[in-house]
C-alpha positions as CSV (number, residue, x, y, z in Angstrom):
1,X,178.6,73.2,208.0
2,X,176.2,70.2,208.0
3,X,175.2,70.8,204.4
4,X,178.8,71.0,203.4
5,X,179.6,67.7,205.2
6,X,176.7,65.9,203.5
7,X,177.9,67.2,200.1
8,X,181.4,65.9,200.9
9,X,180.1,62.5,202.1
10,X,178.3,61.6,198.9
11,X,181.3,61.8,196.6
12,X,183.3,59.8,199.1
13,X,180.7,57.1,199.1
14,X,180.7,57.1,195.3
15,X,184.5,56.9,195.3
16,X,184.4,53.9,197.6
17,X,182.0,52.1,195.2
18,X,184.2,53.0,192.3
19,X,187.3,51.7,194.1
20,X,185.5,48.5,194.9
21,X,184.5,48.0,191.3
22,X,188.1,48.7,190.2
23,X,189.4,46.2,192.8
24,X,187.1,43.5,191.6
25,X,187.9,44.1,187.9
26,X,191.7,44.0,188.8
27,X,191.2,40.7,190.6
28,X,189.4,39.3,187.6
29,X,192.2,40.6,185.3
30,X,194.8,38.8,187.5
31,X,192.9,35.5,187.4
32,X,192.5,35.8,183.6
33,X,196.3,36.4,183.3
34,X,197.1,33.4,185.5
35,X,194.7,31.2,183.5
36,X,196.5,32.3,180.3
37,X,199.9,31.5,181.7
38,X,198.7,28.0,182.6
39,X,197.4,27.4,179.1
40,X,200.8,28.3,177.5
């Protein structure tokens, strides 16, 4: 059971990092869009 738990924990940690990266990129995308709206 312990081995299975550690195997499950590692993908979850990777997914958290991936979600964080996606969140940051999404925030940057929103700021870029707002900057474009201000220029127009």
